[in-house]
C-alpha positions as CSV (number, residue, x, y, z in Angstrom):
1,M,9.5,-45.3,1.4
2,N,10.6,-41.6,0.7
3,N,12.0,-39.3,3.3
4,S,8.7,-37.7,4.1
5,E,7.0,-41.0,4.6
6,Q,9.9,-42.2,6.8
7,T,9.6,-39.1,8.9
8,S,5.9,-39.6,9.3
9,W,6.3,-43.3,10.2
10,N,9.0,-42.4,12.7
11,S,6.5,-40.1,14.4
12,V,4.0,-43.0,14.5
13,R,6.7,-45.2,16.2
14,D,7.5,-42.4,18.6
15,A,3.9,-42.2,19.7
16,F,3.8,-46.0,20.0
17,R,6.9,-45.9,22.2
18,K,5.6,-43.0,24.3
19,I,2.1,-44.5,24.9
20,W,2.9,-48.2,25.4
21,G,6.6,-48.2,26.0
22,Y,7.6,-50.6,23.3
23,D,10.5,-49.9,20.9
24,N,8.9,-51.5,17.9
25,F,5.8,-53.3,16.6
26,R,5.4,-57.0,16.5
27,P,4.5,-58.4,13.1
28,P,2.0,-57.8,11.7
29,Q,1.1,-54.8,13.9
30,G,3.0,-52.2,11.9
31,E,1.4,-53.2,8.6
32,I,-2.1,-53.0,10.1
33,V,-1.4,-49.6,11.7
34,R,-0.3,-48.3,8.3
35,C,-3.5,-49.6,6.7
36,L,-5.8,-48.0,9.2
37,L,-3.9,-44.7,9.1
38,A,-4.5,-44.7,5.4
39,A,-8.3,-45.1,6.1
40,Q,-8.6,-48.4,4.2
41,D,-11.1,-51.1,5.1
42,A,-9.5,-54.3,6.6
43,L,-10.3,-57.7,7.9
44,I,-7.7,-58.9,10.4
45,I,-7.5,-62.4,11.8
46,M,-4.7,-62.6,14.5
47,P,-4.0,-65.2,17.1
48,T,-5.2,-64.5,20.7
49,G,-2.5,-62.5,22.5
50,G,-1.3,-61.0,19.2
51,G,-1.7,-57.4,20.4
52,K,-4.6,-56.5,18.1
53,S,-6.1,-53.7,20.3
54,I,-3.0,-51.6,19.7
55,C,-3.5,-52.0,16.0
56,F,-6.7,-49.9,16.0
57,Q,-6.1,-47.8,19.2
58,L,-2.9,-46.2,17.9
59,P,-4.3,-45.0,14.6
60,A,-7.5,-43.7,16.3
61,L,-5.4,-41.7,18.8
62,L,-3.2,-40.2,16.0
63,K,-6.2,-39.0,14.0
64,T,-8.5,-36.1,14.6
65,G,-12.1,-37.2,15.1
66,L,-13.7,-40.2,16.6
67,T,-13.3,-44.0,16.1
68,L,-16.2,-46.1,17.2
69,V,-15.3,-49.5,18.6
70,I,-18.1,-52.0,18.5
71,S,-17.5,-54.5,21.3
72,P,-19.6,-57.4,22.5
73,L,-19.1,-57.4,26.2
74,V,-19.1,-54.8,28.9
75,A,-16.2,-56.4,30.6
76,L,-14.1,-56.1,27.5
77,M,-15.0,-52.5,27.0
78,E,-14.3,-51.5,30.5
79,N,-10.9,-53.2,30.6
80,Q,-9.7,-51.6,27.4
81,V,-11.0,-48.1,28.3
82,Q,-9.5,-48.3,31.8
83,E,-6.1,-49.1,30.3
84,L,-6.4,-46.2,28.0
85,R,-7.6,-43.8,30.7
86,D,-4.7,-44.9,32.9
87,R,-2.5,-43.5,30.2
88,S,-4.6,-40.3,30.2
89,L,-5.9,-40.9,26.7
90,Q,-9.1,-39.7,25.2
91,A,-11.3,-42.8,25.4
92,S,-14.7,-43.6,26.9
93,L,-17.5,-46.1,26.7
94,L,-21.3,-46.3,26.7
95,H,-23.4,-49.2,28.0
96,S,-26.7,-49.7,29.8
97,Q,-25.1,-50.3,33.2
98,L,-23.4,-47.0,33.4
99,P,-24.6,-44.4,36.0
100,N,-26.5,-41.6,34.3
101,K,-23.9,-39.1,35.4
102,R,-21.2,-40.9,33.5
103,K,-23.4,-41.4,30.5
104,Q,-24.1,-37.7,30.3
105,Q,-20.4,-36.8,30.7
106,T,-19.5,-39.2,27.8
107,L,-22.3,-37.8,25.6
108,Q,-21.2,-34.3,26.3
109,A,-17.6,-35.1,25.4
110,L,-18.8,-36.8,22.3
111,Q,-20.8,-33.8,21.2
112,Q,-17.8,-31.6,21.8
113,N,-15.4,-33.8,19.8
114,Q,-13.3,-34.5,22.9
115,L,-13.0,-38.2,22.3
116,R,-10.8,-40.3,20.0
117,L,-12.2,-43.7,20.9
118,L,-15.7,-44.6,22.0
119,Y,-16.5,-48.2,22.9
120,L,-20.1,-49.4,22.7
121,S,-22.1,-52.5,21.9
122,P,-24.2,-52.7,18.7
123,E,-27.4,-52.3,20.8
124,T,-26.1,-49.1,22.4
125,L,-25.0,-47.8,19.0
126,F,-28.6,-48.1,17.9
127,N,-30.0,-46.4,20.9
128,Q,-31.9,-43.5,19.3
129,K,-30.4,-40.8,21.5
130,V,-26.8,-42.1,20.9
131,W,-27.4,-42.5,17.2
132,N,-28.9,-39.0,16.8
133,L,-25.9,-37.5,18.5
134,L,-23.5,-39.4,16.3
135,C,-25.3,-38.2,13.2
136,Q,-24.9,-34.5,14.1
137,P,-22.8,-32.9,11.3
138,Q,-20.2,-31.4,13.7
139,V,-19.4,-34.8,15.3
140,K,-16.5,-36.0,13.3
141,V,-16.5,-39.8,12.9
142,N,-13.5,-41.3,10.9
143,G,-13.5,-45.0,11.7
144,L,-15.6,-48.0,12.8
145,I,-13.9,-51.0,14.4
146,L,-15.7,-54.3,15.0
147,D,-13.7,-56.0,17.8
148,E,-14.2,-59.7,18.3
149,A,-15.8,-59.9,14.9
150,H,-16.5,-63.6,15.2
151,C,-19.5,-62.6,17.5
152,L,-21.2,-61.3,14.4
153,V,-21.0,-64.8,12.9
154,Q,-21.9,-66.7,16.1
155,W,-24.5,-64.3,17.6
156,G,-25.7,-62.1,14.7
157,E,-28.8,-64.1,13.7
158,T,-30.7,-65.0,16.9
159,F,-28.8,-63.9,20.1
160,R,-27.6,-60.4,19.1
161,P,-29.5,-59.5,16.0
162,A,-28.3,-55.9,16.1
163,Y,-25.0,-57.1,14.7
164,R,-26.8,-57.7,11.4
165,R,-27.6,-54.0,11.0
166,L,-23.9,-52.8,11.3
167,G,-23.5,-52.7,7.5
168,A,-26.0,-49.8,7.3
169,V,-24.0,-47.7,9.7
170,R,-21.3,-46.2,7.4
171,P,-23.6,-45.0,4.6
172,A,-26.1,-43.5,7.1
173,L,-23.3,-41.6,9.0
174,I,-21.7,-40.4,5.8
175,K,-25.0,-39.1,4.6
176,S,-25.3,-36.9,7.8
177,K,-21.7,-35.5,7.5
178,P,-20.0,-32.8,5.4
179,P,-19.1,-33.8,1.8
180,G,-15.9,-35.7,1.5
181,T,-16.3,-37.5,4.8
182,N,-14.6,-40.9,4.8
183,I,-15.3,-43.6,7.4
184,A,-13.1,-46.7,7.2
185,I,-14.2,-50.1,8.7
186,A,-11.9,-52.7,10.2
187,A,-13.0,-56.0,11.7
188,F,-10.7,-57.9,14.1
189,T,-11.0,-61.5,15.4
190,A,-8.8,-64.5,16.2
191,T,-11.2,-67.0,14.6
192,A,-13.0,-67.0,11.3
193,N,-13.0,-69.7,8.7
194,S,-13.7,-68.8,5.0
195,Q,-17.5,-68.8,5.5
196,G,-17.1,-66.6,8.6
197,Q,-14.8,-64.2,6.7
198,N,-17.4,-63.9,3.9
199,I,-20.2,-63.2,6.4
200,I,-18.2,-60.5,8.1
201,Q,-17.2,-58.8,4.8
202,T,-20.7,-59.0,3.4
203,T,-22.6,-57.9,6.5
204,L,-20.2,-54.9,7.1
205,Q,-20.2,-54.0,3.4
206,L,-16.4,-53.8,3.4
207,Q,-15.0,-52.0,0.4
208,N,-11.9,-53.7,-1.2
209,P,-10.6,-54.6,2.3
210,Q,-7.0,-55.4,2.9
211,L,-6.8,-58.9,4.4
212,F,-4.5,-59.8,7.2
213,L,-5.0,-63.5,7.8
214,F,-2.8,-65.3,10.3
215,S,-3.3,-68.8,11.6
216,P,-4.3,-69.4,15.2
217,Y,-1.3,-71.7,15.7
218,R,0.5,-71.2,19.0
219,N,3.6,-73.4,19.5
220,N,3.6,-72.8,23.3
221,L,0.0,-74.0,23.8
222,Y,-0.4,-77.7,24.6
223,L,-3.8,-79.2,23.7
224,K,-5.3,-82.2,25.3
225,I,-8.7,-84.0,25.3
226,K,-9.7,-86.3,28.1
227,K,-12.7,-88.6,27.7
228,I,-14.7,-89.3,30.9
229,C,-17.5,-91.7,31.6
230,T,-19.4,-90.3,34.6
231,P,-20.1,-87.0,36.3
232,R,-18.0,-88.2,39.2
233,S,-15.0,-88.9,37.0
234,R,-15.3,-85.5,35.4
235,R,-15.0,-83.8,38.8
236,Q,-12.2,-86.1,39.9
237,H,-10.1,-85.2,36.8
238,L,-10.8,-81.5,37.4
239,F,-9.7,-81.8,41.1
240,K,-6.5,-83.8,40.1
241,F,-5.6,-81.3,37.4
242,I,-6.0,-78.2,39.6
243,K,-4.2,-79.8,42.6
244,E,-1.1,-80.4,40.5
245,R,-1.2,-76.7,39.4
246,E,-2.9,-74.9,42.3
247,K,-0.1,-72.3,42.6
248,Q,-0.3,-71.4,38.9
249,A,-2.8,-69.0,37.3
250,G,-5.5,-70.7,35.3
251,L,-9.1,-70.7,34.2
252,V,-12.0,-73.2,34.4
253,Y,-14.6,-72.8,31.7
254,V,-18.2,-73.9,31.9
255,R,-21.1,-73.0,29.7
256,T,-23.8,-71.4,31.9
257,R,-24.0,-69.0,34.8
258,K,-25.6,-71.7,37.0
259,D,-22.8,-74.1,36.3
260,S,-20.2,-71.6,37.2
261,E,-21.7,-70.9,40.5
262,N,-22.3,-74.5,41.4
263,L,-18.8,-75.6,40.5
264,A,-17.2,-72.6,42.3
265,D,-19.1,-73.6,45.4
266,I,-17.8,-77.2,45.1
267,L,-14.2,-76.0,44.7
268,Q,-14.6,-73.6,47.6
269,Q,-15.8,-76.4,49.8
270,K,-12.6,-78.3,48.9
271,G,-10.6,-75.3,50.2
272,Y,-9.7,-73.5,46.9
273,Q,-9.7,-69.7,46.7
274,T,-11.9,-69.2,43.6
275,I,-15.1,-67.6,42.5
276,A,-17.7,-67.7,39.7
277,Y,-17.6,-65.2,36.9
278,H,-20.4,-64.6,34.4
279,A,-22.3,-61.9,32.6
280,G,-25.0,-61.8,35.3
281,L,-22.7,-60.1,37.8
282,S,-22.6,-56.4,38.2
283,G,-19.8,-54.4,36.7
284,E,-18.3,-53.7,40.1
285,E,-18.4,-57.4,41.0
286,R,-16.7,-58.3,37.7
287,R,-14.0,-55.7,38.2
288,Q,-13.2,-57.0,41.7
289,I,-12.9,-60.6,40.4
290,E,-10.7,-59.5,37.5
291,K,-8.5,-57.5,39.8
292,A,-8.1,-60.3,42.3
293,W,-7.2,-62.8,39.5
294,I,-4.8,-60.5,37.7
295,G,-3.2,-59.6,41.1
296,G,-2.8,-63.2,42.1
297,D,-5.1,-63.0,45.1
298,I,-7.0,-65.9,43.5
299,N,-5.2,-68.3,41.1
300,F,-8.2,-69.4,39.0
301,V,-11.7,-68.4,38.2
302,V,-14.7,-70.6,37.3
303,C,-16.2,-68.7,34.3
304,T,-18.4,-68.7,31.3
305,S,-17.3,-67.3,27.9
306,A,-17.9,-63.8,29.3
307,F,-14.5,-64.0,30.9
308,G,-11.2,-63.5,29.1
309,M,-11.8,-61.3,26.1
310,G,-9.7,-58.2,26.5
311,I,-8.4,-59.1,30.0
312,N,-4.6,-58.8,30.0
313,K,-3.0,-61.5,32.1
314,P,0.1,-62.9,30.3
315,D,1.0,-65.7,32.8
316,V,-2.0,-68.0,32.5
317,R,-0.4,-71.4,32.7
318,W,-3.5,-73.6,32.2
319,V,-7.1,-73.5,30.9
320,I,-9.4,-76.4,31.5
321,H,-12.8,-76.8,29.9
322,F,-14.9,-78.6,32.5
323,Q,-17.7,-78.4,29.9
324,A,-16.7,-78.3,26.3
325,P,-17.8,-75.5,24.0
326,S,-20.0,-76.3,21.0
327,L,-18.0,-74.6,18.3
328,L,-14.3,-74.5,17.3
329,S,-14.3,-70.7,17.3
330,E,-15.3,-70.6,21.0
331,Y,-12.7,-73.2,21.8
332,I,-9.9,-71.3,20.1
333,Q,-10.9,-68.1,21.8
334,E,-11.0,-69.7,25.3
335,V,-7.8,-71.9,25.1
336,G,-6.1,-68.8,23.7
337,R,-6.2,-67.1,27.1
338,G,-3.3,-69.3,28.1
339,G,0.4,-68.6,27.6
340,R,0.2,-65.1,26.2
341,D,3.7,-64.4,27.6
342,G,5.0,-67.0,25.1
343,K,5.8,-69.6,27.8
344,P,4.2,-73.0,27.8
345,A,0.6,-73.4,28.8
346,E,-1.8,-76.4,29.0
347,A,-5.3,-76.6,27.6
348,L,-7.3,-79.6,28.8
349,T,-10.9,-80.3,27.7
350,L,-13.1,-82.9,29.5
351,V,-15.6,-84.6,27.2
352,S,-18.1,-87.4,27.5
353,E,-17.1,-90.7,25.9
354,P,-18.7,-91.0,22.4
355,T,-21.8,-92.9,23.4
356,G,-22.6,-90.5,26.3
357,W,-24.5,-93.4,28.0
358,L,-23.2,-92.9,31.5
359,E,-22.5,-89.2,31.1
360,P,-25.1,-87.6,28.7
361,E,-24.5,-84.0,29.9
362,D,-22.5,-82.9,26.8
363,K,-25.0,-84.3,24.3
364,Q,-27.9,-82.9,26.2
365,R,-26.4,-79.5,26.2
366,Q,-25.7,-79.5,22.5
367,K,-29.3,-80.8,21.8
368,F,-30.8,-78.0,24.0
369,L,-28.9,-75.3,22.2
370,L,-29.8,-76.7,18.8
371,D,-33.5,-77.1,19.7
372,K,-33.5,-73.5,21.0
373,L,-32.1,-72.3,17.7
374,R,-34.6,-74.2,15.7
375,S,-37.4,-72.9,17.8
376,Q,-36.3,-69.3,17.1
377,Y,-36.3,-70.1,13.4
378,Q,-39.8,-71.5,13.7
379,I,-41.0,-68.4,15.5
380,A,-39.4,-66.2,12.8
381,Q,-41.1,-68.3,10.1
382,K,-44.5,-67.6,11.6
383,L,-43.8,-63.9,12.0
384,I,-42.6,-63.2,8.4
385,K,-46.1,-63.2,6.9
386,H,-47.2,-60.6,9.5
387,L,-44.3,-58.1,9.0
388,P,-44.7,-55.1,6.7
389,T,-42.6,-55.3,3.6
390,I,-41.2,-51.8,4.3
391,G,-40.9,-50.8,7.9
392,N,-39.1,-49.4,11.0
393,I,-37.6,-52.0,13.3
394,N,-38.5,-50.1,16.5
395,A,-42.1,-49.9,15.4
396,V,-42.3,-53.5,14.3
397,V,-40.6,-54.8,17.5
398,S,-43.1,-52.9,19.7
399,E,-45.8,-54.9,18.0
400,F,-43.9,-58.2,17.5
401,P,-41.2,-58.7,20.2
402,D,-39.5,-61.4,18.2
403,A,-39.4,-59.4,15.0
404,A,-35.7,-58.4,15.4
405,I,-34.6,-62.0,15.1
406,A,-36.9,-62.6,12.2
407,L,-35.5,-59.6,10.4
408,S,-31.9,-60.7,11.2
409,I,-32.5,-64.1,9.7
410,L,-34.0,-62.7,6.6
411,H,-31.0,-60.4,6.2
412,S,-28.6,-63.3,6.6
413,L,-30.6,-65.2,3.8
414,G,-30.3,-62.2,1.5
415,K,-34.1,-61.5,1.6
416,L,-33.9,-58.2,3.4
417,R,-32.0,-54.9,2.9
418,W,-31.4,-52.3,5.6
419,R,-32.0,-48.9,4.1
420,D,-30.4,-47.4,7.2
421,P,-29.9,-49.0,10.7
422,F,-33.6,-48.6,11.5
423,H,-35.5,-49.0,8.2
424,Y,-35.7,-52.2,6.1
425,I,-37.2,-53.6,2.9
426,I,-38.2,-57.2,2.6
427,N,-38.2,-59.0,-0.8
428,K,-41.2,-61.2,0.0
429,S,-41.4,-62.6,-3.5
430,A,-38.0,-64.3,-2.9
431,T,-38.7,-65.4,0.7
432,P,-38.5,-69.2,1.0
433,K,-41.5,-71.1,2.2
434,T,-39.5,-72.6,5.0
435,L,-36.5,-71.0,6.7
436,S,-33.5,-73.3,7.1
437,L,-30.6,-72.6,9.5
438,S,-28.3,-70.5,7.3
439,L,-25.7,-70.7,10.0
440,D,-25.3,-74.4,10.2
441,Y,-24.9,-74.8,13.9
442,N,-25.4,-78.6,13.7
443,S,-22.5,-78.8,11.3
444,G,-20.4,-76.7,13.7
445,V,-21.2,-79.1,16.5
446,R,-20.2,-82.1,14.4
447,E,-16.9,-80.4,13.6
448,M,-16.3,-79.8,17.3
449,N,-17.0,-83.5,18.0
450,Q,-14.7,-84.6,15.2
451,Y,-11.9,-82.5,16.8
452,F,-12.5,-84.3,20.1
453,T,-12.2,-87.8,18.5
454,T,-9.5,-87.2,15.9
455,Q,-6.3,-89.3,16.2
456,K,-4.3,-86.8,14.1
457,C,-2.5,-83.7,15.2
458,R,-5.0,-81.4,16.9
459,W,-3.3,-78.2,15.7
460,Q,-3.3,-79.6,12.2
461,F,-7.1,-80.2,12.5
462,L,-7.6,-76.6,13.8
463,L,-5.6,-75.0,11.0
464,Q,-7.4,-76.9,8.3
465,A,-10.8,-76.1,9.9
466,F,-10.0,-72.4,9.8
467,G,-8.7,-72.4,6.2
468,F,-5.0,-72.6,6.8
469,S,-4.4,-75.8,4.8
470,K,-0.9,-74.7,3.6
471,E,0.3,-74.2,7.2
472,A,-1.3,-77.4,8.3
473,H,0.4,-79.5,5.6
474,N,3.0,-81.8,7.2
475,L,2.6,-80.2,10.6
476,C,3.2,-82.5,13.5
477,C,3.2,-80.1,16.4
478,S,4.7,-82.2,19.3
479,H,2.5,-80.2,21.7
480,C,-0.9,-81.9,21.5
481,D,-1.8,-85.2,23.2
482,N,-2.0,-87.1,19.9
483,C,1.4,-86.0,18.6
484,I,3.0,-86.7,22.0
485,Q,1.5,-90.2,22.1
486,E,2.6,-90.8,18.5
487,G,6.1,-89.7,19.4
488,S,6.2,-92.0,22.4
489,R,5.1,-94.9,20.2
490,K,7.8,-94.3,17.7
491,T,10.4,-94.0,20.4
492,L,9.2,-97.3,21.9
493,Y,9.3,-99.0,18.5
494,R,12.9,-97.8,17.8
495,N,14.0,-99.1,21.2
């Protein structure tokens, strides 16, 4: 590094210190900041709690022009933007639940190039009014960040098909800007195996991206699986676990809004100060719950996967899955809410015993989700022959409400190309007679169930599943239930 580069980097560190109060970056934050300041594409996989938001917020604040942050959840956007605004930084957000006055203020600030960071969902990005404004030549856009990029893999085909159109954003925006405009893209996530990484890179059309791949291993996070036989024993294990930790901060995860409300009611009747949290609550209700939890007014929340992403509470000492997730990527994200301060945290998952004879709930839920996914593919299959080969998604969806999913599936199979975020071309001659699940959800479920039943080190299993075989080799973590039991057996044998 020459003197000029050192001076420039010193100014970056000075800005970092001034805004966030830290003396220096944690590895690999500095390397990622350098990459994004150099306007290079990147794919970043960092453990939960690794400080990834700073990695894209700081470069965006140091540049002139706008960085778009594509974020999956309103709660995540609002938390990050509020933290930036508390520091008087030029950030805003757009989502459907905002009052019209706030929307207009943000759109005006956008048009006048007064923002450095704009958070929005893929669906809001493709709102015609928002998109037209972003395409105005005078609106300077220099970066696109996909936060929680695993959502593209998990949701991009059937649940949030707008994710599949993100690869068309950069060329369309560059076309509308002055010559020489460069827009870099970076995708951030804590979980993506080799297949997921490929999907992210291909969908976003990343150009020679720098890869920052760090394993999800957390040596302060203790993993445990408990098999239960009946609904009653599931509740009893939950009550016992919470009672022993009722003065510590924690999270109880369930899979549906209804389950969160029902379980919160049961726990409230037992005298616990808790509340249900899910995406069906209003923004104001969610903020109140988050504030109460972060402030310690309530020690734990009964929540769906909508809770946790982007919420900064370092001292979470336990996470319990009352109902297990279906995919390892969901599991890693959710247990990763614990122990962000580096101190020990426990992660317990309650699962039905393998036959599920007395407690079939877990198997029923997995079957329901898989049947729903298959049904969506069947609907898409029927729609394909009715869709125009060249079309506009808004026009097609107005005639066929399920067309967005069909187009998304075709894109994932390589049978469709987005000319821009709104216009597509289908290669019908290459379209298969029958659509098969390109995202093998059933395989993901099997992998999750293998994790529940493995007798080997759980962290080793997770590292291998996410492609970190080298790190997994010879790992015996001493902080999962299997390794602790094995250690106890060896000690007993020696004695």
